[in-house]
Backbone as a ProteinNet text record, in pm:
[ID]
protein_1_A
[PRIMARY]
MAERGSSANLMNVSLAVIGGTGLYQLLENAEEVRQETPYGFPSATIQVGELGGRRVAFLPRHGVDHTLLPAEIPFRANLWALHALGARQVVAVNAVGSLRTPLRRGDMVLVDQFVDRTWGRPDTFSGDGEVVYISAADPFCERMRRTAHGRLVELRERVHPDGTVVVIQGPRFSSRAESTWFSKQGWDVVNMTIYPEVVLARELQMCYLSLCYVTDHDACVGDSATEPVSHHAVTAEFGRGLDRIRHALKVLAPGLADDPSCGCRSAVSSATA
[TERTIARY]
7341.1	7455.5	7400.3	7407.5	7324	7442.9	7349.9	7442.9	7536.5	7673.5	7746.5	7728.4	7794.8	7761	7859.3	7757.9	7798.1	7929	7943.2	8038.8	8185.5	8231	8372.2	8461.3	8430.6	8526.2	8533.2	8441.4	8427	8531.4	8563.5	8674.9	8801.5	8816.4	8960.9	9062.1	9002.8	9073.8	9085.2	9182.3	9213.6	9273.4	9341.2	9345.3	9344.7	9311	9218	9301.8	9312	9360	9281.3	9297.4	9184.3	9296.5	9239.7	9308.7	9277.2	9363.4	9346.8	9316.3	9374.3	9400.6	9507.5	9460.1	9562.1	9578.3	9564.2	9545.2	9412.4	9374.7	9270.8	9287.4	9447.1	9454.9	9561.1	9572.4	9654.6	9692.5	9590.3	9592.4	9645.2	9705.9	9715.4	9607.1	9551.3	9476.4	9348	9301.1	9197.2	9040.1	8977	8806.7	8729	8593.6	8544.4	8425.4	8420.6	8277.5	8217.5	8064.1	7947.2	7923.5	7936	7925.7	7794.8	7676.1	7613.7	7582.4	7538.4	7589.4	7442.4	7410.5	7325.7	7317.6	7452.5	7439	7457.3	7424.9	7401.9	7568.9	7591.5	7699.9	7829	7954.5	8092	8131.6	8190.4	8262.9	8240.1	8304.3	8335	8325.8	8302.6	8335.7	8475.7	8449.9	8560.2	8648.1	8798.4	8861.7	8919.4	8933.6	9004.9	9121.7	9260.7	9357.7	9471.9	9582.1	9714.1	9777.6	9854.9	9949.6	10055.2	10191.3	10319.5	10271.6	10214.3	10164.5	10046.6	9985	9896.5	9764.6	9668.4	9484	9488.5	9414.6	9388	9267.1	9188.6	9092.3	9139.9	9066.2	9109	9002.5	8992.3	8851.5	8940.7	8930.8	8951	8832.1	8892.8	8791.9	8722.1	8760.2	8696.7	8596.8	8622.8	8544.2	8638.2	8676.8	8746.6	8766.1	8648.3	8750.3	8723.6	8746.8	8752.2	8616.8	8528.1	8378.7	8318.9	8369.8	8324.2	8422.4	8323.5	8387.4	8435.7	8525.9	8571.4	8425.2	8313.3	8224.2	8109.7	8128.5	8011.7	8077.6	8216.4	8211.4	8175.7	8114	8008.4	8099.6	8160.5	8262.2	8200.1	8094.4	8028.9	8023.1	7937.7	7954.6	8079.5	8166.8	8299.3	8374	8384.8	8443.4	8362.3	8184.6	8141.6	8140.6	8169	8173.6	8303.5	8404.2	8572.5	8543.6	8462.8	8484.2	8411.5	8299.9	8192.1	8276.4	8381.2	8498.1	8578.2	8586.5	8670	8820.9	8819	8924.4	8917.2	9024.7	9023.3	9149.1	9256.4	9337.8	9316.1	9359.3	9329.5	9436.6	9527.2	9597.7	9520.5	9530.2	9460	9596.4	9546	9657.7	9616.4	9643.5	9633.1	9689.5	9684.8	9764.1	9744.6	9873.1	9852.9	9908.5	9887.8	9974.4	10036.4	10193.7	10266.2	10209.1	10214.6	10203.7	10337.7	10463.7	10593.8	10707.6	10797	10908.2	10983.3	10994.4	11082.3	10999.2	10883.2	10782.7	10786.6	10890.2	10894.5	10793.4	10764.2	10720.1	10760.6	10730.6	10735.8	10769.3	10803.2	10793.3	10677.3	10693.5	10590.1	10579	10434.7	10424.2	10285.7	10334.9	10257.8	10202.4	10113.3	10019.8	10003.6	9980	9910.5	9805.5	9783.5	9664.6	9582.2	9450.1	9391.7	9315.9	9312.9	9228.8	9072.9	8957.9	8881	8769.4	8845.8	8739.9	8613.9	8574.8	8488.6	8330.3	8259.8	8134.2	8036.5	7911.6	7810.1	7809.5	7959.2	7995.7	7905.4	7846.5	7811.6	7953.9	7974.3	8122.5	8052.4	7931.5	7936.5	7828.2	7836.7	7758.1	7656.2	7675.9	7572.5	7461	7329.8	7210.1	7123.1	6966.3	6860.8	6851.1	6907.1	6891.1	7003	7099.6	7223.5	7316.1	7430.3	7504.7	7615.3	7724.8	7890	7967.7	8019.8	8115.1	8278	8349.8	8455.8	8565.6	8707.2	8785.8	8849.5	8880	8960.9	9122.2	9138.7	9263.4	9375.4	9415	9524.1	9432.8	9373.3	9313.4	9374.6	9503.8	9539.9	9628.6	9634.4	9707.9	9882.6	9889.6	10049.3	10142.5	10070.9	10124.9	10168.1	10063.4	10045.6	10202.7	10187.9	10256.4	10398.1	10437.1	10550.1	10627.1	10525	10596.3	10595.4	10491	10528	10625.4	10681.2	10799	10901.2	10961.2	11059	11069.9	10945.1	10964.6	11018	10940.8	10988.3	11118.3	11138.8	11306.8	11414.9	11342.9	11474.2	11427.9	11354.3	11341.6	11380.9	11428	11501.7	11433.6	11295.5	11171.4	11231.5	11176.1	11173	11032.7	11046.6	10978.9	10947.8	10853.1	10816.4	10745.3	10768.2	10688.9	10576.3	10551.4	10418	10408.3	10315.8	10242.4	10054.8	10070.5	9918.8	9866.7	9758.9	9667.6	9583.1	9539	9418.6	9297.7	9194.2	9094.9	9010.6	9002.4	8973.1	8814.1	8706.6	8597.8	8642.6	8691.4	8716.1	8538.5	8565.7	8664.8	8784.3	8749.4	8852.7	8993.9	9063.7	9184.3	9205.6	9273.3	9267.5	9330.4	9272.9	9324.4	9396	9509.2	9611.1	9611.7	9513.7	9522.5	9485.8	9386.7	9373.1	9493.9	9579.4	9674.1	9791.8	9816.1	9888.7	9843.5	9745	9669.5	9672	9681.8	9690.2	9847.6	9903.8	10060.1	10119.6	10085.6	10084.9	10016.6	9914.2	9900.4	10008.5	10083.2	10190.2	10158.4	10016.6	9968.6	10077.2	10083.9	10182.3	10179.5	10059.5	9983.6	9832	9789.3	9667.3	9569.7	9471.4	9392.7	9191.5	9178.6	9050.5	8972	9009	8914.1	8970.9	9075	9100.3	9005.3	8921.9	8849.7	8718.3	8597.1	8557.2	8617.2	8662.8	8712.1	8786.8	8891.8	8976.9	8894.1	8746	8668.9	8590	8578.8	8500.8	8529	8620.7	8740.8	8725.1	8743.5	8752.8	8598.8	8509.2	8422.5	8381.9	8438.1	8462.6	8549.1	8639	8763.1	8829.8	8839.6	8940	9095.6	9196.3	9326.9	9348	9389.5	9384.3	9508.7	9598.2	9721.7	9713	9709	9743.7	9859	9901.3	10000.6	9995.5	10046.6	10013.7	10140.1	10093	10223	10194.4	10305.2	10329.4	10308	10211.9	10220.7	10229.3	10221	10237.2	10270.9	10304.9	10312.7	10223.9	10123.9	10012.6	10030.4	9914.4	9926.8	10024.5	10087.1	10162.3	10307.9	10341.9	10458.3	10555.3	10670	10757	10744.5	10720.3	10704.6	10539.2	10451.1	10300.7	10264.8	10347.9	10326	10320.2	10378.8	10330.9	10224.5	10277.5	10210.7	10103.6	9995.6	9884.1	9891.3	9842.7	9765.4	9680.7	9746.8	9572.9	9588	9469.9	9466.6	9543.9	9545.2	9645.8	9790.6	9823.2	9999.9	9966.2	9843	9859.4	9852.9	9794	9762.1	9899.1	9950.2	10085.6	10209.3	10205.5	10314.4	10289.7	10124	10119.7	10127.9	10113.4	10147.7	10295.5	10377.9	10515.1	10568.9	10463.8	10535	10457.3	10374.8	10300.8	10373.9	10461.1	10578.3	10616.1	10656.4	10734	10594.3	10476.3	10416.9	10308	10310	10277.6	10362.4	10498.6	10625.5	10577.1	10585.4	10544.9	10458.3	10335.7	10241.4	10250.5	10340.9	10338.8	10434.1	10524.5	10639.8	10572.1	10473.2	10407.1	10314.2	10234.7	10134.3	10157.9	10267.7	10289	10327.5	10389.4	10426.8	10355.7	10233.2	10152.5	10051.1	10128.3	10020.9	9932.2	9800.1	9655.6	9682.1	9652.1	9674.8	9545.2	9482.3	9355.7	9376.1	9511.2	9487	9524.7	9592.2	9574.9	9463.2	9487	9412	9324.7	9316.1	9207.5	9111	9115.6	9034.5	8949.5	8969.6	8847.7	8829.5	8816.8	8796	8657	8549.4	8418.6	8414.8	8479.9	8456.6	8427.8	8443.9	8409.8	8347	8292.2	8260.7	8112.3	7993.6	7874.4	7842.1	7713	7595.2	7553.4
9386.2	9450.3	9486.1	9603.6	9681.2	9637.8	9643.9	9538.3	9641.5	9593.2	9680.8	9789.8	9896.3	9934.7	9906.3	9935.3	9858.3	9924.9	10050	10156.9	10144.2	10009	9986.2	9991.7	9987.5	10004.3	10096.5	10194.8	10309.5	10407.5	10456.5	10537.7	10448	10365.8	10261.1	10305.2	10291.3	10311.6	10187.2	10178.7	10020.1	10100.1	10230.3	10254	10404.9	10407.5	10505	10576.8	10709.9	10764.8	10848.3	10832	10904.7	11000.8	11131.1	11231.2	11258.4	11293.4	11362.6	11474.8	11542.4	11662	11720.6	11845.8	11934.3	11894.5	11730.9	11714	11667.8	11803.1	11802.6	11831.9	11867.1	11850	11763.6	11682.7	11602.5	11541	11546.4	11487.7	11593.2	11541.4	11611.3	11591.9	11665.8	11657	11603.5	11617	11560.7	11599.1	11541.2	11553.6	11498.3	11581.3	11569.4	11458.5	11350.6	11258.4	11275.5	11282.4	11306	11169.8	11089.1	10939.1	10871.1	10921.6	10870.8	10714.1	10672.7	10549.7	10502.4	10399.6	10366.8	10425.7	10485	10535	10683.2	10772.7	10881.9	10911.9	11066.6	11081.1	11091.7	11089	11036.8	11207.8	11235.5	11346.2	11465.9	11425.4	11567.9	11483.1	11563.2	11487.6	11431.9	11340.3	11266.4	11308.1	11330.6	11363.5	11236.7	11245.3	11093.5	11189.5	11168.2	11226.5	11131.7	11193.5	11127.1	11095.1	11036.9	11066.3	10940.1	10987.6	10894.2	10840.8	10890.7	10846.4	10698.5	10730.6	10618.9	10704.8	10613.4	10696.4	10653.6	10733.9	10738.7	10819.8	10778.1	10821.9	10912	11010.7	11078.9	11140	11121	11166.2	11269	11355.2	11418.3	11365.9	11305.1	11261	11349	11458	11570	11667.2	11613.8	11729.5	11865	11918	11987.7	12120	12188.4	12271.8	12216.8	12079.4	12024.9	12057.8	12040.1	12108.8	11973.6	11835.8	11717.9	11670.7	11650.7	11604.6	11451.4	11385.8	11258.4	11150.9	11174.1	11127.9	11107.6	11267.9	11290.9	11246.8	11205.2	11173.9	11003.6	11032.9	10946.7	10812	10741.4	10634.5	10541.7	10454.2	10397.3	10447.1	10582.8	10620.2	10618.5	10710.3	10708.5	10559.2	10451.6	10344.6	10296	10284.3	10247.1	10286	10456.8	10500.1	10492.8	10482.6	10468.1	10306.2	10228.3	10091.3	10094.5	10169.1	10160.6	10184.1	10298.6	10362.1	10257.1	10122.6	10048.2	10035.8	10112.5	10097.1	9962	9896.2	9807.5	9764.2	9904.7	9928.7	10067.4	10078.9	10240.8	10250.2	10382.8	10426.3	10551.8	10537.2	10641.1	10671.7	10838.4	10930.7	10974.6	10985.2	10992.9	11104.9	11154.9	11251.7	11165.5	11149.4	11081.4	11148.3	11111.7	11155.4	11061.6	11076.7	10966.2	10906.5	10790.4	10737.9	10708.5	10694.7	10674.5	10772.5	10797.4	10873.2	10867.8	10724.7	10722.3	10764.7	10771.3	10784.9	10975.3	11041	11154.2	11242.9	11377.6	11453	11405.2	11413.2	11391.8	11262.3	11160.8	11039.8	10983	10873.1	10785.9	10673.5	10603.5	10458.7	10379.7	10305.2	10187.5	10126	10138.8	10071.4	9914.8	9828.9	9722.5	9660.1	9745.9	9707	9773	9772.7	9907.6	9862	9957.4	9961	10056.4	10010	10098.6	10153.2	10265.2	10335	10439.5	10393.5	10483.4	10444.7	10511.5	10474.4	10528.4	10455.5	10529.7	10542.6	10468.1	10487.5	10410.7	10392.3	10239.7	10215.9	10085.3	10021.2	9907.6	9848.1	9718.1	9791.3	9704	9704	9620.3	9514.7	9400.9	9443.1	9379.7	9405.8	9377.6	9427.2	9386.7	9238.3	9161.3	8955.4	8925.8	9011.3	8957.3	8983.7	8878.1	8898.1	8843.4	8951.6	8894.8	8942	8812.8	8816.7	8813.9	8955.7	8939.8	8889.8	8866.5	8859.8	9008.8	9036.2	9147.1	9154	9006.4	8987.2	9055.9	9052	9155.3	9230.3	9348.2	9434.4	9505.7	9544.6	9604	9524.9	9535.8	9487.1	9459.4	9348.1	9338.5	9336.7	9311.5	9322.6	9463.9	9561.8	9683.8	9765.4	9709.8	9776.3	9733.9	9607.1	9550.8	9655.7	9704.6	9719.6	9882.5	9932.8	10068.9	10112.8	10028	10031.5	10052.8	9953.5	9959.2	10072.4	10144.7	10232.4	10356.3	10366.8	10509.4	10504.5	10370.4	10347.3	10396.4	10354.9	10430.5	10558.1	10628.7	10792.6	10828.8	10752.5	10790.3	10868.9	10823.1	10864	10782.4	10844	10784.1	10707	10602.5	10515.9	10400.3	10400.3	10297.1	10146.5	10012.3	9927.6	9881.8	9886.4	9848.9	9975.2	9916.7	9979	9969.8	9972.1	9980.3	10115	10145.7	10293.1	10269.4	10350	10357.3	10480	10412.2	10509.1	10571.6	10674.2	10784.5	10833.9	10878.7	10936.5	11049	11166.4	11282	11353.8	11492.9	11555.6	11591.2	11613.8	11614.2	11569.9	11587.3	11521	11453.3	11350.1	11274.4	11329.1	11304.5	11392.4	11301.8	11333.2	11306.9	11145.1	11148.6	11034.8	10929	10958.2	10824.2	10841.8	10928.4	10902.6	10842	10862.6	10754.7	10615	10577.9	10478.8	10382.4	10451.2	10413.8	10369.4	10443.4	10446.5	10305.6	10294.4	10177.9	10035.4	10071.2	9922.2	9888.1	9973.9	9947.9	9981.6	10071	10138.5	10255.7	10251.2	10350.3	10495.9	10499	10620.6	10623	10776	10780.8	10846.4	10795.4	10877.2	10889.8	10937.6	10936.9	10913.5	10857.6	10802.3	10683.7	10633.8	10507	10396.3	10404.3	10308.4	10369.5	10345.6	10227.9	10223.1	10315	10303.1	10177.9	10126.1	10032.4	9880.3	9880.9	9768.3	9744.7	9851.7	9902	9865.7	9914.7	9859.3	9703.3	9630.5	9507.1	9432.5	9501.2	9450.9	9398.8	9533.5	9528	9480.7	9352	9302.2	9396.4	9530.6	9623.3	9567.6	9598.9	9607.6	9754.2	9763.4	9893.7	9926.7	10031.1	10045.8	10203.4	10243.4	10357.5	10415	10528.7	10601.1	10695.6	10680.4	10774.8	10875.1	10983.1	11077.7	11134.2	11131.6	11183.5	11330.7	11397.1	11526.9	11629.9	11479.8	11605.1	11423.4	11478.8	11355.8	11400.3	11278.9	11321.5	11355.4	11382.6	11431.5	11380.2	11250.5	11192	11159.2	11281.2	11202.5	11349.8	11354	11456.3	11549.4	11670.8	11826.5	11816.5	11720.5	11734.1	11728.3	11656.1	11636.8	11772.7	11858.8	12013.4	12090.4	12080	12159.8	12073.8	12056.7	11993.5	12004.6	11899.8	11940.1	12000.9	12086.5	12163.2	12157.6	12153.2	12121.1	12208.3	12364.9	12408.5	12340.9	12313.8	12255	12142.7	12068.3	11941.9	11992.1	12086.4	12125.2	12177.3	12259.3	12315	12209	12086.9	12015.3	11947.9	11887.7	11836	11894.9	12049.7	12121.1	12115.4	12105.9	12111.3	11998	11879.4	11753.9	11727.4	11813.3	11817.6	11782.2	11817.9	11806.1	11645	11625.6	11493.4	11381.6	11416.1	11317.6	11293.2	11407.8	11416.1	11350.6	11382.8	11290.3	11136.3	11121.5	10975.5	10943.6	10950.9	10891.4	10915.2	10991.8	11003.3	10853.1	10884.6	10747.9	10601.7	10581.8	10438.8	10432.6	10520.4	10498	10396.2	10439.9	10307.9	10206.5	10209.4	10091.7	9939.9	10053.7	9944.2	9822.3	9738	9705.2	9597.1	9593.8	9552	9345.6	9325.8	9175.3	9099	9077.1	9010	8869	8829.3	8690.2	8732.2	8853.4	8892.6	8849.5	8802.5	8774.9	8852.9	9003.1	9061.7	9099.8	9016.2	9007.1	8882.2	8832.6	8719.2	8711.7	8855.3	8844.9	8803.4	8827.6	8787.4	8614	8571.1	8444.7	8316.2	8354.7	8271.8	8355.1	8478.3	8548.8	8537.6	8491.2	8515.4	8399.7	8430.5	8337.2	8226.6
10501.9	10453	10304.8	10295	10163.8	10038.8	9913.4	9818.3	9787.2	9721.1	9712.3	9554.4	9508.2	9402.9	9299.5	9175.7	9030.3	8971.7	9012.8	8973.8	8980.2	9041.6	9077.5	9000.3	8860.6	8743	8634.8	8699.8	8588	8596.9	8732.9	8750.5	8750.9	8723.2	8693.7	8838	8940.6	9073.7	9159.3	9189.3	9277.8	9423.5	9417.1	9571.4	9588.3	9714.7	9819.7	9872.2	9905.3	10051.2	10060.3	10235.7	10316.1	10409.5	10380	10449.8	10595.2	10679.2	10796.3	10853.5	10956.3	11012.2	10914.2	10832.7	10772.8	10650.3	10563.6	10456.2	10353.9	10295.8	10219.6	10068.6	9996.7	9877.6	9867	9744	9727.3	9574.8	9492.2	9365.8	9257.1	9150.8	9018.9	8951.6	8831.4	8742.5	8780.7	8895.9	8991.8	8929.3	8937.5	8870.8	9019.6	9007.8	9166	9112.2	9209.2	9206	9323	9308.9	9413.5	9416.1	9523	9529.4	9644	9578.1	9717.4	9712.3	9861.3	9921.5	9982	10035.6	10122.3	10243.5	10277.5	10418.8	10380.2	10276.9	10299.1	10193.5	10189.9	10112.1	10193.7	10166.7	10241.4	10295.2	10349.6	10436.2	10356.5	10237.8	10127.8	9984.9	9882	9714	9717.4	9636.3	9602.7	9493.2	9526.7	9431.8	9343.5	9208.3	9139.5	9040.4	9069.7	8996.2	9005.4	8973.1	8974.3	9092.2	9154.3	9240.1	9228.8	9221	9146.8	9043.1	8961.6	8829.7	8846.1	8901.6	8948.7	8980.6	8918.5	8936.6	9061.3	9121.5	9303	9342.9	9430.5	9466.5	9613.9	9636	9763.7	9852.4	9957.6	10031.1	10147.6	10183.3	10334.5	10440	10538.2	10640.7	10722.5	10731.8	10829.5	10709.3	10598.1	10541.9	10498.4	10366.2	10309	10393.8	10479.1	10550.3	10724	10759.7	10868.4	10990.3	10934.2	10951.4	11015.8	11039.5	11097	11227.6	11333.5	11452.1	11441.4	11503.2	11497.7	11485.4	11593.8	11592.9	11462.1	11447.6	11282.4	11171.8	11163.9	11048.5	11013.9	10881.1	10812.5	10761.4	10835.2	10805.9	10718.1	10742.1	10630.2	10505.5	10478.1	10375.6	10298.3	10358.5	10301.6	10238.4	10314.3	10262.5	10204.4	10221.5	10086.4	9918.3	9919.4	9805.2	9768.2	9822.8	9773.2	9732.2	9762.7	9722.1	9597.7	9609.1	9479.9	9343.8	9388.3	9276.8	9231.3	9300.7	9278.5	9380.2	9482.6	9544	9609.2	9643.1	9719.8	9804.3	9811.1	9901.7	9930.8	10104.6	10134.6	10209.2	10204.6	10242.5	10344.5	10477.4	10560.4	10613.4	10644.4	10704.6	10852.5	10927.1	11091.4	11170.3	11246	11321.3	11450.4	11507.4	11622.1	11775.6	11891.4	11970.1	12023.3	12049.8	12126.2	12293.6	12298.5	12440.9	12483.9	12396.2	12485.9	12411.9	12499.1	12483	12351.4	12345.1	12205.8	12080.7	12076.7	11949.6	11978.9	11884.6	11872.2	11795.4	11805.7	11702.2	11582.8	11460.2	11335	11296.5	11404.2	11338.6	11283.1	11199	11169.7	11192.8	11199.1	11271.8	11192.8	11137.7	11046.4	11193.5	11218.8	11330.8	11253.8	11416.3	11352.1	11454.9	11547.8	11673.6	11650.7	11706.1	11762.3	11922.9	11993.6	12111.3	12115.9	12092	12074.8	12192.6	12217.6	12341.2	12293.7	12181.4	12108.2	12150.7	12113.1	12154.3	12059.7	12036.2	11946.7	11806.2	11750.7	11627	11545.5	11407.4	11359.4	11307.1	11333.2	11298.6	11227.3	11159.8	11081.7	10960.9	10828.2	10744.6	10745.9	10826.1	10889.5	10953.1	10932.9	11026.6	10938.6	10979.9	10874.2	10816.5	10928	10868.4	10816.4	10806.5	10752	10850	10878.2	11030.9	10957.1	10992.1	10991.8	11106.6	11124.7	11260.9	11180.1	11171.1	11101.2	11239.8	11179.7	11283.9	11275	11349.5	11372.3	11458.1	11440.7	11515.4	11448.8	11292.2	11235.3	11159.2	11223.5	11131.7	11032.1	11055.4	10913.3	10817.2	10675.8	10603.8	10647.7	10675.2	10704.3	10579.8	10444.5	10328	10260.1	10279.1	10299.2	10354.1	10494.4	10616.9	10588	10509.1	10524	10371.9	10267.2	10163.8	10181.4	10266	10303	10383.8	10495.5	10579.2	10490.2	10410.2	10324.8	10232.6	10166.1	10114.1	10180.8	10316	10397.6	10465.9	10484.4	10524.4	10415.5	10287.8	10181.5	10155.9	10179.9	10213.1	10351.5	10392.8	10518.6	10615.5	10635.2	10757.1	10842.8	10960.1	11087.6	11106.9	11107.2	11073.8	11135.9	11224	11319.3	11229.2	11220.6	11153.9	11216.6	11351.6	11418.5	11517.8	11564.2	11713	11726.4	11843.5	11898.6	11922.4	11880.5	11859.3	11952.8	12040	12113.9	12085.7	12034.1	11952.5	12043.7	12063.1	12155.3	12087.5	12196.3	12153.7	12083.9	12136.4	12107.3	12140.8	12076.4	12059.6	12131.6	12244.7	12365.9	12361.1	12414.7	12436	12575.4	12639.4	12729.3	12831.8	12957.6	13062	13105.4	13239.9	13246	13304.5	13361.6	13416.9	13305.8	13238	13125.4	13031	13007.2	12913.2	12992.8	13115.4	13212.1	13206.9	13218.2	13207.4	13086.1	12943.6	12801	12831.9	12850.2	12862	12941.7	13061.3	13119.5	13080.3	12975.8	12884.7	12806.3	12775.2	12691.4	12530.8	12509.5	12407.9	12338.7	12195	12177.2	12136.5	12039.3	12027.5	12024.9	12025.9	12045.2	11941.5	11912.7	11778.1	11801.1	11697.6	11732	11616.4	11491	11403.1	11337.5	11366.9	11300	11323.1	11463	11475.2	11453.6	11357.6	11313.9	11172.8	11127.1	10994.3	10933.2	11004.8	10994.5	10965.2	11087.2	11065.7	10943.7	10926.6	10790.1	10686.3	10678.7	10540.3	10510.8	10654.7	10649	10635.2	10663.7	10611.6	10482.6	10414.4	10268.4	10189.6	10278.6	10221.2	10166.1	10184.5	10157.1	10219.3	10176.3	10217.5	10298.5	10447.7	10442.4	10573.1	10538.1	10598.4	10628.9	10762.2	10845.8	10875.7	10780.4	10780.3	10891.3	11024.7	11148.4	11148.5	11193.8	11187.2	11343.3	11402	11537.2	11556.3	11570.1	11637.1	11761.1	11870.6	11992	12079.2	12176.2	12297.4	12406	12421.6	12480.6	12633.6	12751	12875.6	12944.5	12909.5	13024.7	12996.6	12866.8	12816.1	12805.9	12828.1	12791.3	12840.9	12754.5	12785.1	12806.2	12756.5	12780.5	12917.6	12984.6	13155.9	13158.4	13142.7	13193.3	13119.1	12974.9	12878.8	12818.2	12863.7	12785.2	12621.6	12530.4	12432.2	12415.6	12298.1	12230.5	12049.1	12002.2	11875	11790.5	11811	11762.8	11746	11863.7	11841.4	11759.7	11773.3	11679.8	11516.7	11510.3	11323.3	11317.8	11387.8	11320.8	11302.1	11381	11373.1	11245.9	11244.6	11120.8	10980.9	11017.1	10877.4	10845.8	10993.5	10916.4	10857.9	10891.3	10813	10687.7	10629.8	10543.6	10409.1	10376.3	10255.5	10274.6	10379.9	10412.2	10400.3	10443.9	10416.7	10294.6	10186.4	10050.5	9979.4	10026.1	9941	9952.9	10080.7	10116.5	10045.9	10049.4	9962.7	9820.9	9724.8	9623	9619.1	9661.8	9637.6	9668.9	9770.9	9840.1	9721.2	9662.2	9568	9454.1	9419.1	9272.8	9308.3	9437.2	9488.3	9544.5	9597.2	9658.8	9548.1	9502.7	9393.5	9461.4	9378.2	9436.6	9438.2	9533.1	9566.8	9563.5	9493.8	9512.1	9603.5	9620.2	9695.7	9823.9	9844.7	10004.9	10086.6	10218.7	10318.3	10317.3	10330.3	10381.7	10248	10152.1	10031.9	10048.3	10165.3	10187.1	10338.3	10404	10540.2	10577.6	10483.4	10495.7	10465.1	10423.3	10388.5	10474.3	10565.3	10669	10818.1	10793.1	10852.7	10911	10789.9	10790.2	10868	10936.4	11016	10921.1
[MASK]
+++++++++++++++++++++++++++++++++++++++++++++++++++++++++++++++++++++++++++++++++++++++++++++++++++++++++++++++++++++++++++++++++++++++++++++++++++++++++++++++++++++++++++++++++++++++++++++++++++++++++++++++++++++++++++++++++++++++++++++++++++++++++++++++++++++++++++++++++

């Protein structure tokens, strides 16, 4: 594992937001930071500015013009750069497809488990003589998830406190057979980018919350059983919810207090060989 950056306190940032499909601008009074890492440059220039009165770093996962496919995203560089700026908590915004009828378009889901169906994506900082075996039993920060759920309920959002996301390789959407299988396994939503982001954050001992926004029903659910998912439909639905998402993030940001005693912050302490 490469040595962590020494610029952690220079930007006075403890919270980062990673934007998904359609979320490319977020902060007020933002300045841009070009942060190189041992893994190259991140997806885009990082913005540091104000969100709900708190100083926050923001990074659009797919690049500023959505030019990166899910498998092309430099996940290691993204997380490393945010960590180097001081971020110890991450709120990741993700567009997801629903695998269950009760999860409707426009719902928010705070997933607590993942199933990885990707391949070929670098998913660890360890190697070159350093071996780290982190536990991914509880990969998402329970403390952040609990706080976020309470705030979103106060906002009267349709929010689900937990759920399992199956992460597929992309960029194609699931076949009907795949979608049916995912649903029969009891999984709740499908996405293309949460993995390996969540485990890389854990290796850096960062608290990680995924705020999922349901943009569609997958190929086995509801009207998608006859009308397949399309990227146009996904981006259109996300666009309709963008004001709600931005408002939710603005409310969440000041209430997500950093907690050095959180278990996420010691995820590597018993993981080294």
